[in-house]
C-alpha positions, -999 to 999 in steps of 0.1 A, spaced: 2 0 6 26 22 -1 26 42 -32 65 33 -56 71 54 -89 66 31 -118 97 44 -125 110 17 -99 92 -10 -102 116 -36 -114 99 -73 -128 112 -97 -104 108 -140 -127 110 -160 -99 123 -189 -118 164 -169 -120 167 -161 -87 195 -184 -82 188 -191 -42 171 -220 -41 152 -213 -3 146 -181 -16 127 -190 -46 104 -213 -25 102 -187 1 87 -161 -30 63 -184 -46 47 -193 -17 42 -159 -10 28 -153 -42 1 -185 -33 -6 -173 -7 -14 -134 -20 -35 -150 -52 -55 -171 -32 -67 -141 -5 -64 -112 -30 -98 -103 -23 -94 -104 13 -64 -82 15 -80 -61 -11 -106 -56 9 -86 -50 38 -65 -27 19 -93 -5 7 -112 2 36 -72 14 54 -73 35 33 -106 55 39 -103 48 73 -69 68 78 -74 89 52 -105 113 65 -88 103 105 -96 129 124 -77 123 159 -99 136 194 -83 146 223 -111 123 250 -96 90 228 -67 80 207 -69 53 181 -40 34 182 -40 16 151 -45 51 131 -15 65 150 6 37 136 -12 40 100 10 58 74 -5 88 59 -6 82 29 -24 105 12 12 119 28 27 87 8 9 98 -31 23 136 -24 56 120 -17 55 104 -46 40 124 -70 71 146 -62 93 122 -65 123 127 -96 151 104 -101 
């Protein structure tokens, strides 16, 4: 969920990885993400909406929102990124 400029993305080919254990780990992560994609996306969208509309109140604090990155600020920084 951290925004990254398209210019900084790099395609990875799992089968080209030399370390067998790391290749297995990457494949396991890929299959887990593929199997849980809908749940991951729904959770990410919900968290994004919560964080971008969060207004801290003095009477009570939301610990999750306090430790969650400021997505709007990260998006601004991503847009301003120049290599």
